[in-house]
N, C-alpha and C positions, 0 to 999 in steps of 0.2 A: 732910703726912703726920703721923700720930699719933706723939708722941714715943717711945712704947714700941716702935714698929715701925721697924726700921732694916735696911737692906741693906748688907752690906759690898761693897766694890768687886769682889772675886773672885766673890762670889755673883751679883752683877748681871751680870758678864761671862759666867758660866756660863749664866744664863738667856737672854741674848742669843745665845750660841753655840748653844744648844738650839733656839731659835726659828728662827735662820738655817738650821740643819741640817734642821729639819723642812720649812721652805719649799723648800729646795734639793731635797729628796727628792720633794716634791709636783710641782715644776716639771720635774724630770728625768724622772719617770715620765710626765708629760703629754707632754713633748717626744718621748720614745721611742714613745709610743702613736700619734703622728701622723706618724711618719717614713714617707715614700714614696720608693721607689727610682725614679729617672727611667728610663723605658723608651724605647728607640729603636723604630723601626717594625718591625724584625725581631723584637724581643722581644715587642712588642704582638701581632704575628701568631702567634708561637710559643705564647704563653700563652693565646690566645683560642680558644674553641671555636666562637664565632659572631662574624662581622663582617658588619654590615648597614648599609645606607643607607636613610633614609626621612624621613618627616615625622611629627613628634609630633602625634598627633590627640587625646590626652587625658592629663591629669595629675590624679590623684585621691589625696588623702591620707585615711587613716582610722586609728582606734585599733585595736590588737589586741583580741581578745575580753576579755582580762583588764584592759584599759584601762591598760597599763603602758608601751606603746611606740606610736609612730606610724610607719606605713609608707606610702610613696607608690608607687602603681602608675602607670607611664608606658607608654602605648600608642603604638607607632610603626607607621605603615603603611609596610611595606617596599617600596622601589622597586628596590633592587639587593641581592642577597645575594652576598657575596664569599667567605664561609667558613661551613660548617655548613649544616644543613637549613633551607630556607625554610619558615616557618610555613604550614600548610594554608590558612588564611584570609587570608594575607598580612600579618597584624598580629602584631607582636612585643610581648609584655608584659614589662616589667622591674619587679621589686618591690625598692624601695630603702628602707633604714632612714632614717627622718627625714621631716620634712614639717611642715605646719601644718594644724591642725584647730581652727577657731574662733580663740580668742585664745592657744592653746597651740602653740608650735613646738618641734620637736626637730631638731637638726642633727648630722650626722656630719661631722667635719672632713675636708676634701678630697673630699667627695661632691659631684658637680656637680648643678646645678639644671637642670630641663628646663622649657620653656615650650611651651604648645600653639601649633602653627603653625610652629615652628622646624624647619629641616632639619638632620639630624645623621647622623654615622657613629658607630656604637657597636661597641665591642669588648667581648664578654662572656666572662668567665673561666669555663671549663667546670668548674673545681674550686673556685670561690670560695664563701664562705659566702653564705647566702641574703640577708643584709642588705647585701652589697656585691658585686653580680654584675659590675660594670664592671671590666675589667682595669686595674689600676693606679689605681683610684678615678677621679680627675678626668681621667686620661690616656685613659680608655676612652670618653670622649664628645668628639667633635669637631663643631664647629658649621660649617655650610655657609651662606654668604651670597654675594650678588652683589657683585663688586668694582666700586665706583662708577667707577673709571677705565677699566676694560675691558668691563664688563657681563658678564663671565664668572663662573660659579660658582667660589667659592674656599673652601678649607678655612681658616677664619679663624685657628684656633689654630696653624696652620703657615705661613700666609702664602703658600700655593702654590695654583695652579689645581687645581680638583677633578679634572680629567682626568689631570693629572700625578700627583697623589696616588694615584688609583685604579690607574693603570698600575703604580706602585711596589708598592702593596699586593697587587695581583693577581699580580705577579711573585714576591713573597715567599711568597704562599700556594702558588703552583705549585712553587716550590723546596722548600717544606716537605713538600708532598704527594709529591714525587719523592725525598725523603729526602736532600737535599743539605745 
């Protein structure tokens, strides 16, 4: 350090305190922005305008016209509709903020990824912003796969057989529609 430049210990401590405070504010606001309340099945059903099961047939990401954001459109061929109106052509399109175009990717924390060919159940929030239509973000997408031990379709995220999960969701939808 140059001999004419000196920091006193109290001045140095103030600089450190300011830097630590600034970092704490940055991390605190980031943590707040990504908080998600855990929803049980009853809440997922209550908050969702659409609940559908199907196979993902397409996943396509593209820039917005002003080239400032990337959105991904997920197309699902619906096999079962548990709540809401079934799409006329049987295909449900979901537009999600984030995705990858070329070498550029944009991610929204807690937004699930979809893969062409996977079987899913989706819960869509009727009142959500256009960039995050899944109820409870990651909670609004459940993956269905075959259980290797039983050969039965299973809701992977819950570890329960698909038929058990569907019976429960159907019961909750019926209760909600009857106003219980």
